[in-house]
N, C-alpha and C positions, 0 to 999 in steps of 0.2 A: 399506588391505584392501578399507573401507568403501566404497568409487569400485570395485575391481579386481570385488565381488559386485555392488554395482547393475548392471555393462554388462556381467557376467555372465549376468545374468536375462534385460536387457535381449534379449542377442544371444539363448540360448533362444528368448525371446518372438515374436520375429522367425524363426529359424529354424522354429520349431514352428508358427507361423502360416502359411508358406509350402509347409511339410510336411505337416501335418493337417488345413491347412483342408477344408472341403467345395467339392467341384470348382466343385458350382452354388449357393452361397453368397447368399441373399437379404439378407443383411446387410448394410448400408452404415454406416458409421461419420462422422458431422458431428459432429466435435469443436464448432465455434463457433458449432453451434445454442442450447448454454447459454448465449448473451452473447445472443440478442434479446432485445429490447425488446418488450414485450404487454402488450395494453391488462386490468385486472382484470377488469373485466366486459363482456368479448366484444366482439366486431368487430376490423376493421385497423388503421380509421385511427388515430394517434398526432397528439394536438395539444400544446400545453406544459400545457395544463389538465389532460390526461388523466391519471386515474389510473392507473401501469404496475406490473409486477415489481419496477423499481426502487425507485417510491414505499415499496412496501411494504415492503422490507428497508431501507431508507433508516430507514425508520420504527422499522423492529425495532432496527436498530441503536442509535437515537437512546434504545428506550424500553429496551433492555441496559445503555446508561453510566445511564442517570437509578438502573435499579431496581441495578445495583453501586455508584455514587459517593453516592444518598441513601435511599433505602430499607435496601441493606443497611448503613449506615451510621447508619441514625436513630438509633440505640441509644447509642453512642459508649459502649459498654463499655469499662470500663477495662482489662478482662481481653477483647481482643475476637475474636469466632469469625471462622471460613473467611472469610466475603463481607466483613466487616469489614478482616481483616487482607492481601485483596487488593487490597481499595480504599485502604488505606496503604498500603500494597507499592506499588501505581502513582501515589499520590502523590509518594510521598518520591521517587523515583526519577526522574518528570519533572521536580519541581522541584528535585532535583541537577542534573540534566541544564541544566536551562535555567540555574541560578545558575554552573556550570562552565565552560558554554560562552559566554551572552551576558553572563554577569559578575552584579552587583548591581545595575546598570542596567535591567538584561533582567527581573527578576525581575516588576516590573509586568505582564508580559506573558505572564505566567503562565497565565492561565486559558483566554486564547486557545490557547496552545501545550499544554495540559492537555487541551483540548476536542479538537483537532485528534486527537493522540495514541488516545485513547479511541473518537472514533467511525472513524478509521481501522482501529485493532485489530476492534474488534467486529465491523465487517462483512469485514471480510476471515475471522476464525472462525467468522461466521453465514455467508458464504458455503462452509464446508468440511462445512456439514449437508446430505446427502444431499436431492434433488429443493430446493434452495434456489439463490438467485440473487446471485452476488455482484458491489455493485456496485462496489467496488472495483476491478474489470477494464475499466470504462468509461473511456473516456479524457474522454468529458464531465462524469464527474463530479470526475476527478482534475486535470481542467484550471481548472475551479472553484477548488477546494480550493490551487490553486499558485497560481491568479490571486490568488487572498486573499491570501496567502502575500508574493505577489510586491509589489501596491499597500499592503499594509499594511507591509511593510519600506523601501520607494520613499518615504511619505507622512510615517514615522515618522522616516528618514533626514532632508527638506529642513527637518521642523520643528524639528527638535532642532538640526539641526546649520545650516541655512540653505544659502549657493552650498557653505559648505566641503563639503557629503556631495560634491562631485565630485569631492573629495580620493581620495573610493573610486579613480577611473579613471586615477588621473595617479599613477604608481610613482615618485617623487622619489631614490630609492635607488639607480635604474637611470640609465647612462649619457642625458645630456641631448638628443642626438643619438636617442638611441631609444624615447624616451617618446611624443613624439606617438603613436609606432607601437604601442607598449604599452598608449596610451588606447585606443586605437582598438581591440585585441583586448581590452583587459578591458570596452569597452563593449557589444561585441558577446556576450563571455559573459555579459555583464549580463541584456540582453534575451533569452539562450536559458536562464536558468536555469529559469523556469517552465517550459519544454519538455521540457526533462529531468527536473525534478522531476514533473513529471504521468505521462510515459511511462513513468517506469523504475518507477513506483507499477505503474501499470494493466497495463504489460508483464509484467513480474513477475507478479502473480497469475493475468494469463489465461494465459502460457505453463502455467504448471503445470496448472492444471483441464483446459485442452486436452490436456497429456498424460495426465492419469486417466483423460479419456472415451475417446482410443484406447483404452489397455490393458484399460478395460472392454469396448471394443467386441471384442480379443482374446478374453477372457475369455467373451462370448457366441459367439464363432466356432471355439473350440478344443473344444468340447465336453467330451471326457475331459480333455484335456489344460488345461485350465481355470486347474489352479491355478498353471500357471506366472505367466500377466499379476497371479494374484490374489496372489501374490508382491511383483510389480512395482509394485502398485498399492498394498499394502500399506507396502512402501519408501517410493514417493512420497508417502503420505498423512503421511504421517509428517516428512518434508521439508518439504510441505505448511504442516503446523502451524508449524513452524520461520519459513518464509519469512514466512506472515504476523504473526506478531512483529517479525520482522527489517525488514520493508517499513517497518513502520509507523515502527519505531526511527528507521530512516532518512530517512524523508519528516518525522519530528519534529526530529531532531537536526543536517536540513541548513537546516530552518525557523530551528531557534538559529543557526547559523549565520550568516546572512542577515539576523539581526535587531542581530547582532555587527556586520556591516559599515556596519549601516547607523545603529546606537550612537557607535561607533571606524573611521570609513572611512578616515582616514590610512593610508595603506602604511607 
């Protein structure tokens, strides 16, 4: 029923936009403009050292993580308040994930995985604030996060297992004639991991924000009938709140899966 309602509203928005939009509307919807990287202190040139809106909102995400996990739980009350409860819930949730997926050996990497999750989820939620900037919608940001995961698990795999780490690519349970072919497929899929890892996060976040921008443009164009796209915006925004958490969760649990492969590479 929820999907039917959503698509019904979407159809009403499109149809009403075609029927009731002004004949000579000067409104132009540019849903991708919200992702433009801009210097904080004016100018158009962006160098590697230029403070930009990306820098600002990544810094705010780090500050939000610090405020929640350090300041929010600094009292260490026996009966925790709301902020401390959220911090403890996040801690226990990620710790249990690492332990269940990567095993006891993976718990030593819990601080790194916890940091990844908290940064991504905070960046996603901050990006839902109107007029903010969503840093995780940029492939440059998510690619760095994915590359760090890739190199970390690869180094851990070789340090812990030596040449035995290559057993990850050798499917010993398969028929002998198929093993070389499967080894090539496994090797390709391994190097594709950081690509899919980064595009999945950036693509989902970017798509949701672009849809919100399009519906907001319809609301501006329809005048009296603007309530239709506003209903759609409300529904999509609620979905984006869910997506903000789910995408952080997916990125984190995939990191745990990759870490498990590095710690226990044999098929």
